[in-house]
C-alpha positions, 0 to 999 in steps of 0.5 A: 428901347427893347427890354429883354425878359428872362424867365428863371422858373424851372420848366416843370413849373412853367408846364404846370402853370400852362396846364392849370390854365386848361383846367377850367375849360376841362371842368367846364366841358365835363360839366356840359357833358354831364348836363347833356348826359342827364338831359339825355337820360331824362329824355330816355326815361320819359320816352320809356315811360311813355312806351310803358304807358302805351304798352299797358294801354294796349294790354288793357285794350287787348284784355277787353277784346279778349273778354268780348271775344270770349263772349262772342265765342259762345254765340259762335259756338252755338251758331256752329251747333245750329249750322251743324243741326241744320245741315243734318236736318237738310240732309235728312229732309233732302230725300224724305217723302212728304207724307201729307202730299203722298196721302193726297196723291193717293186720294186723287188717283182712286177710281170713283167707284172705290172708297177707303176705310183705312189708309196708313202711310209712313216711311218705315212700314210703307203703305197700307190701305183697306177699301171697298168697291161695289159688287154687282151680281149681274156682271162677270167676276172679272168686271167686278175686279177691274176697279181693284186692278185700276187702283193697284196700277194707279198706286204703282204709278206714283213716283214715291211708291213701289212694290204695290201688292194686292193683299186680299180681295173678297166679297163682303157686305158693306153696312156703313151707309148713311141714308138721309131722309129716307121715304117713310113708306120704304125701309132704308137699305143699310147694306150692300154687296161689295168687294173688300180688298187690302193693298200694301206698298213701299215708300221710296225713302231711307230717311227716318219715318214720319207717319200719317195715318187715318181711319174712318168709313168716309170715302176717298175718291178721285176722277178716272 
């Protein structure tokens, strides 16, 4: 048997009741969204804090590297200064004449019959020397000067010298002999006739001078 139900409530009441059924779902959904929003905010906050910590660590590491870089910069600057000085020294030494070697070369090219009393060489003033060669009265005058001429030519042939000139040459008495164990019955001869001469020359270099000078009566000679 069918039963007929008639709802006599007004339509607005029925609509309100129908909406009231959905309120709990609406509140539940809002609560879920709120919880998700809070979780998302917490996750973002944790991520931001982690990024901040990493950024701070990178800043600290950067400061450490900067401190070390400043420490090494001092050594680098000093190294650059040393390199610049080395470059200047290398440039200065590139064309500089070795005075010791040049003096040695001068000693090698001296004729056997020539000995030097004074020798001075530097890059600013050039070459200056005073020497002697025996003078024989039994030979013609031009023969006595051949040793001086050979000395002049040999000096001018050195690669590091040019403009070699004979300054003076004249007869003199040389008294620098040292006679060992002379015969008791003979009086030692301490003087001898010589030609005394002086020469000058220019050292082929534009670099700062380094002087090597020597004086003394000991002979400096070489083979013909």
